[in-house]
MOPAC internal coordinates of N, CA, C and O (Angstrom, degrees):
PM7 1SCF
backbone

  N    0.0000 0     0.00 0     0.00 0    0    0    0
  C    1.4551 1     0.00 0     0.00 0    1    0    0
  C    1.5303 1   111.87 1     0.00 0    2    1    0
  O    1.2310 1   121.02 1  -159.07 1    3    2    1
  N    1.3212 1   115.65 1    20.93 1    3    2    1
  C    1.4621 1   119.94 1  -179.61 1    5    3    2
  C    1.5236 1   112.68 1   -68.38 1    6    5    3
  O    1.2310 1   120.15 1   159.50 1    7    6    5
  N    1.3205 1   117.33 1   -20.50 1    7    6    5
  C    1.4565 1   120.59 1  -176.92 1    9    7    6
  C    1.5253 1   112.98 1   -90.65 1   10    9    7
  O    1.2310 1   120.33 1  -173.64 1   11   10    9
  N    1.3270 1   116.98 1     6.36 1   11   10    9
  C    1.4625 1   120.70 1  -176.93 1   13   11   10
  C    1.5174 1   111.23 1  -123.50 1   14   13   11
  O    1.2310 1   121.40 1   -23.49 1   15   14   13
  N    1.3335 1   114.92 1   156.51 1   15   14   13
  C    1.4622 1   121.18 1   174.81 1   17   15   14
  C    1.5247 1   108.46 1  -128.08 1   18   17   15
  O    1.2310 1   121.25 1   -19.50 1   19   18   17
  N    1.3095 1   115.22 1   160.50 1   19   18   17
  C    1.4633 1   120.99 1   178.91 1   21   19   18
  C    1.5244 1   110.12 1   -82.61 1   22   21   19
  O    1.2310 1   120.74 1    -8.95 1   23   22   21
  N    1.3217 1   116.19 1   171.05 1   23   22   21
  C    1.4639 1   119.60 1   177.24 1   25   23   22
  C    1.5278 1   110.45 1   -64.80 1   26   25   23
  O    1.2310 1   120.50 1   146.27 1   27   26   25
  N    1.3202 1   116.64 1   -33.73 1   27   26   25
  C    1.4727 1   119.81 1   178.55 1   29   27   26
  C    1.5269 1   110.95 1   -65.89 1   30   29   27
  O    1.2310 1   120.62 1   136.46 1   31   30   29
  N    1.3248 1   116.42 1   -43.54 1   31   30   29
  C    1.4668 1   120.21 1   178.31 1   33   31   30
  C    1.5267 1   111.33 1   -64.34 1   34   33   31
  O    1.2310 1   120.34 1   139.15 1   35   34   33
  N    1.3368 1   116.95 1   -40.85 1   35   34   33
  C    1.4626 1   120.86 1   178.54 1   37   35   34
  C    1.5241 1   110.68 1   -65.15 1   38   37   35
  O    1.2310 1   120.32 1   139.90 1   39   38   37
  N    1.3188 1   116.99 1   -40.10 1   39   38   37
  C    1.4657 1   121.32 1   179.44 1   41   39   38
  C    1.5269 1   110.73 1   -61.79 1   42   41   39
  O    1.2310 1   120.56 1   137.25 1   43   42   41
  N    1.3311 1   116.54 1   -42.75 1   43   42   41
  C    1.4641 1   120.21 1   178.52 1   45   43   42
  C    1.5249 1   111.07 1   -66.94 1   46   45   43
  O    1.2310 1   120.29 1   138.88 1   47   46   45
  N    1.3290 1   117.04 1   -41.12 1   47   46   45
  C    1.4598 1   121.75 1  -179.77 1   49   47   46
  C    1.5279 1   111.68 1   -64.83 1   50   49   47
  O    1.2310 1   120.53 1   137.49 1   51   50   49
  N    1.3253 1   116.59 1   -42.51 1   51   50   49
  C    1.4630 1   121.63 1  -175.42 1   53   51   50
  C    1.5254 1   113.32 1   -93.38 1   54   53   51
  O    1.2310 1   120.40 1   178.01 1   55   54   53
  N    1.3257 1   116.85 1    -1.99 1   55   54   53
  C    1.4680 1   122.19 1   178.73 1   57   55   54
  C    1.5339 1   112.62 1    59.19 1   58   57   55
  O    1.2310 1   121.23 1  -134.91 1   59   58   57
  N    1.3372 1   115.26 1    45.09 1   59   58   57
  C    1.4642 1   121.82 1   174.38 1   61   59   58
  C    1.5298 1   107.37 1  -133.31 1   62   61   59
  O    1.2310 1   120.31 1    -6.74 1   63   62   61
  N    1.3201 1   117.02 1   173.26 1   63   62   61
  C    1.4630 1   119.78 1  -178.19 1   65   63   62
  C    1.5336 1   111.12 1   -78.35 1   66   65   63
  O    1.2310 1   121.41 1   -20.99 1   67   66   65
  N    1.3209 1   114.90 1   159.01 1   67   66   65
  C    1.4604 1   121.27 1   177.17 1   69   67   66
  C    1.5276 1   109.74 1   -60.62 1   70   69   67
  O    1.2310 1   120.89 1   139.67 1   71   70   69
  N    1.3237 1   115.90 1   -40.33 1   71   70   69
  C    1.4699 1   120.40 1  -179.83 1   73   71   70
  C    1.5283 1   111.46 1   -62.06 1   74   73   71
  O    1.2310 1   120.16 1   142.05 1   75   74   73
  N    1.3248 1   117.29 1   -37.95 1   75   74   73
  C    1.4639 1   120.12 1   177.33 1   77   75   74
  C    1.5242 1   110.62 1   -64.83 1   78   77   75
  O    1.2310 1   120.35 1   139.26 1   79   78   77
  N    1.3227 1   116.93 1   -40.74 1   79   78   77
  C    1.4650 1   120.59 1   177.48 1   81   79   78
  C    1.5254 1   109.87 1   -62.62 1   82   81   79
  O    1.2310 1   120.29 1   136.36 1   83   82   81
  N    1.3344 1   117.05 1   -43.64 1   83   82   81
  C    1.4653 1   120.96 1   178.52 1   85   83   82
  C    1.5269 1   110.64 1   -60.55 1   86   85   83
  O    1.2310 1   120.00 1   138.32 1   87   86   85
  N    1.3216 1   117.61 1   -41.68 1   87   86   85
  C    1.4685 1   120.98 1   178.84 1   89   87   86
  C    1.5216 1   111.31 1   -65.45 1   90   89   87
  O    1.2310 1   120.20 1   140.04 1   91   90   89
  N    1.3280 1   117.22 1   -39.96 1   91   90   89
  C    1.4643 1   120.39 1   177.25 1   93   91   90
  C    1.5294 1   110.17 1   -61.93 1   94   93   91
  O    1.2310 1   120.52 1   138.06 1   95   94   93
  N    1.3302 1   116.61 1   -41.94 1   95   94   93
  C    1.4714 1   120.64 1   178.03 1   97   95   94
  C    1.5200 1   110.70 1   -63.73 1   98   97   95
  O    1.2310 1   120.82 1   132.73 1   99   98   97
  N    1.3079 1   116.04 1   -47.27 1   99   98   97
  C    1.4694 1   121.96 1  -177.75 1  101   99   98
  C    1.5259 1   111.71 1   -60.83 1  102  101   99
  O    1.2310 1   120.61 1   142.51 1  103  102  101
  N    1.3308 1   116.44 1   -37.49 1  103  102  101
  C    1.4632 1   121.15 1  -176.69 1  105  103  102
  C    1.5246 1   113.48 1   -91.97 1  106  105  103
  O    1.2310 1   120.06 1  -172.40 1  107  106  105
  N    1.3333 1   117.50 1     7.60 1  107  106  105
  C    1.4597 1   121.54 1   173.80 1  109  107  106
  C    1.5189 1   114.61 1    73.81 1  110  109  107
  O    1.2310 1   119.78 1  -154.54 1  111  110  109
  N    1.3086 1   118.02 1    25.46 1  111  110  109
  C    1.4680 1   121.30 1  -178.73 1  113  111  110
  C    1.5235 1   113.07 1   -87.08 1  114  113  111
  O    1.2310 1   120.21 1   171.96 1  115  114  113
  N    1.3491 1   117.21 1    -8.04 1  115  114  113
  C    1.4595 1   121.59 1   179.21 1  117  115  114
  C    1.5240 1   107.24 1  -118.21 1  118  117  115
  O    1.2310 1   120.50 1   -54.20 1  119  118  117
  N    1.3234 1   116.65 1   125.80 1  119  118  117
  C    1.4653 1   121.74 1  -177.50 1  121  119  118
  C    1.5256 1   111.31 1   -79.22 1  122  121  119
  O    1.2310 1   120.81 1   -39.82 1  123  122  121
  N    1.3184 1   116.06 1   140.18 1  123  122  121
  C    1.4571 1   121.85 1   173.42 1  125  123  122
  C    1.5098 1   116.21 1    81.89 1  126  125  123
  O    1.2310 1   119.97 1  -164.95 1  127  126  125
  N    1.3218 1   117.67 1    15.05 1  127  126  125
  C    1.4680 1   121.66 1  -178.48 1  129  127  126
  C    1.5290 1   109.93 1   -72.43 1  130  129  127
  O    1.2310 1   120.91 1   -41.49 1  131  130  129
  N    1.3241 1   115.87 1   138.51 1  131  130  129
  C    1.4650 1   121.59 1   173.70 1  133  131  130
  C    1.5165 1   108.26 1  -111.56 1  134  133  131
  O    1.2310 1   120.65 1   -43.06 1  135  134  133
  N    1.3113 1   116.37 1   136.94 1  135  134  133
  C    1.4542 1   120.58 1   175.86 1  137  135  134
  C    1.5224 1   108.02 1  -104.73 1  138  137  135
  O    1.2310 1   121.16 1   -59.30 1  139  138  137
  N    1.3214 1   115.39 1   120.70 1  139  138  137
  C    1.4672 1   121.92 1   179.13 1  141  139  138
  C    1.5140 1   106.72 1  -118.00 1  142  141  139
  O    1.2310 1   121.14 1   -74.76 1  143  142  141
  N    1.3204 1   115.42 1   105.24 1  143  142  141
  C    1.4669 1   119.71 1  -174.91 1  145  143  142
  C    1.5184 1   109.32 1    65.27 1  146  145  143
  O    1.2310 1   120.61 1    61.69 1  147  146  145
  N    1.3166 1   116.44 1  -118.31 1  147  146  145
  C    1.4693 1   120.36 1   178.06 1  149  147  146
  C    1.5327 1   111.61 1  -103.92 1  150  149  147
  O    1.2310 1   120.66 1  -174.33 1  151  150  149
  N    1.3335 1   116.34 1     5.67 1  151  150  149
  C    1.4659 1   121.09 1  -177.32 1  153  151  150
  C    1.5196 1   111.39 1  -106.09 1  154  153  151
  O    1.2310 1   121.28 1   -27.76 1  155  154  153
  N    1.3220 1   115.16 1   152.24 1  155  154  153
  C    1.4617 1   121.53 1   176.31 1  157  155  154
  C    1.5185 1   109.17 1  -108.56 1  158  157  155
  O    1.2310 1   120.55 1   -40.26 1  159  158  157
  N    1.3301 1   116.55 1   139.74 1  159  158  157
  C    1.4518 1   122.94 1   172.16 1  161  159  158
  C    1.5210 1   107.09 1  -113.44 1  162  161  159
  O    1.2310 1   121.09 1   -54.67 1  163  162  161
  N    1.3226 1   115.51 1   125.33 1  163  162  161
  C    1.4563 1   122.21 1  -173.31 1  165  163  162
  C    1.5255 1   108.74 1  -111.18 1  166  165  163
  O    1.2310 1   119.83 1   -47.89 1  167  166  165
  N    1.3419 1   117.93 1   132.11 1  167  166  165
  C    1.4658 1   119.29 1   177.70 1  169  167  166
  C    1.5305 1   110.78 1   -57.82 1  170  169  167
  O    1.2310 1   120.70 1   -39.94 1  171  170  169
  N    1.3373 1   116.27 1   140.06 1  171  170  169
  C    1.4684 1   119.85 1  -178.33 1  173  171  170
  C    1.5198 1   112.47 1   -64.08 1  174  173  171
  O    1.2310 1   120.15 1   155.34 1  175  174  173
  N    1.3287 1   117.32 1   -24.66 1  175  174  173
  C    1.4605 1   119.89 1  -179.94 1  177  175  174
  C    1.5353 1   112.71 1   -93.42 1  178  177  175
  O    1.2310 1   120.23 1  -168.47 1  179  178  177
  N    1.3319 1   117.16 1    11.53 1  179  178  177
  C    1.4695 1   121.31 1   179.27 1  181  179  178
  C    1.5227 1   110.14 1   -65.80 1  182  181  179
  O    1.2310 1   121.62 1   -34.33 1  183  182  181
  N    1.3134 1   114.51 1   145.67 1  183  182  181
  C    1.4565 1   121.73 1   179.43 1  185  183  182
  C    1.5215 1   108.88 1   -93.85 1  186  185  183
  O    1.2310 1   120.90 1   -40.98 1  187  186  185
  N    1.3314 1   115.88 1   139.02 1  187  186  185
  C    1.4653 1   120.67 1   178.46 1  189  187  186
  C    1.5256 1   108.81 1   -58.92 1  190  189  187
  O    1.2310 1   120.28 1   -56.26 1  191  190  189
  N    1.3227 1   117.07 1   123.74 1  191  190  189
  C    1.4613 1   119.84 1  -179.97 1  193  191  190
  C    1.5241 1   111.56 1   -71.62 1  194  193  191
  O    1.2310 1   121.59 1   -30.01 1  195  194  193
  N    1.3052 1   114.56 1   149.99 1  195  194  193
  C    1.4585 1   119.57 1   175.18 1  197  195  194
  C    1.5106 1   107.94 1  -100.18 1  198  197  195
  O    1.2310 1   121.09 1   -38.51 1  199  198  197
  N    1.2852 1   115.52 1   141.49 1  199  198  197
  C    1.4618 1   121.45 1  -179.74 1  201  199  198
  C    1.5091 1   107.55 1  -132.73 1  202  201  199
  O    1.2310 1   121.14 1   -55.64 1  203  202  201
  N    1.3083 1   115.43 1   124.36 1  203  202  201
  C    1.4535 1   120.50 1   179.41 1  205  203  202
  C    1.5165 1   108.63 1  -115.10 1  206  205  203
  O    1.2310 1   121.28 1   -57.63 1  207  206  205
  N    1.3059 1   115.15 1   122.37 1  207  206  205
  C    1.4537 1   120.49 1   176.60 1  209  207  206
  C    1.5191 1   107.51 1   -96.31 1  210  209  207
  O    1.2310 1   120.97 1   -54.38 1  211  210  209
  N    1.3033 1   115.75 1   125.62 1  211  210  209
  C    1.4609 1   120.91 1  -179.92 1  213  211  210
  C    1.5241 1   108.32 1  -108.38 1  214  213  211
  O    1.2310 1   121.36 1   -61.85 1  215  214  213
  N    1.3021 1   115.00 1   118.15 1  215  214  213
  C    1.4588 1   120.61 1   179.71 1  217  215  214
  C    1.5262 1   108.05 1   -99.93 1  218  217  215
  O    1.2310 1   121.56 1   -54.73 1  219  218  217
  N    1.3181 1   114.62 1   125.27 1  219  218  217
  C    1.4653 1   119.85 1   179.03 1  221  219  218
  C    1.5239 1   107.34 1  -111.59 1  222  221  219
  O    1.2310 1   120.77 1   -61.45 1  223  222  221
  N    1.2860 1   116.14 1   118.55 1  223  222  221
  C    1.4582 1   122.26 1  -179.88 1  225  223  222
  C    1.5257 1   108.35 1   -87.32 1  226  225  223
  O    1.2310 1   120.49 1   -63.22 1  227  226  225
  N    1.3008 1   116.67 1   116.78 1  227  226  225
  C    1.4753 1   120.15 1  -178.49 1  229  227  226
  C    1.4969 1   110.93 1  -107.58 1  230  229  227
  O    1.2310 1   120.10 1   180.00 1  231  230  229

């Protein structure tokens, strides 16, 4: 498992919250993620996903 990092390690590396990393994993925004039980393992060479929130004022 040397080629993988935890959600906590990814959050620290990418300067985002652990919950954001979990959401990116859940929504398939990170390539090569493995789910082990309730935990995600993220490849160390994974690229930080971009997320754009579009607000529509109605």
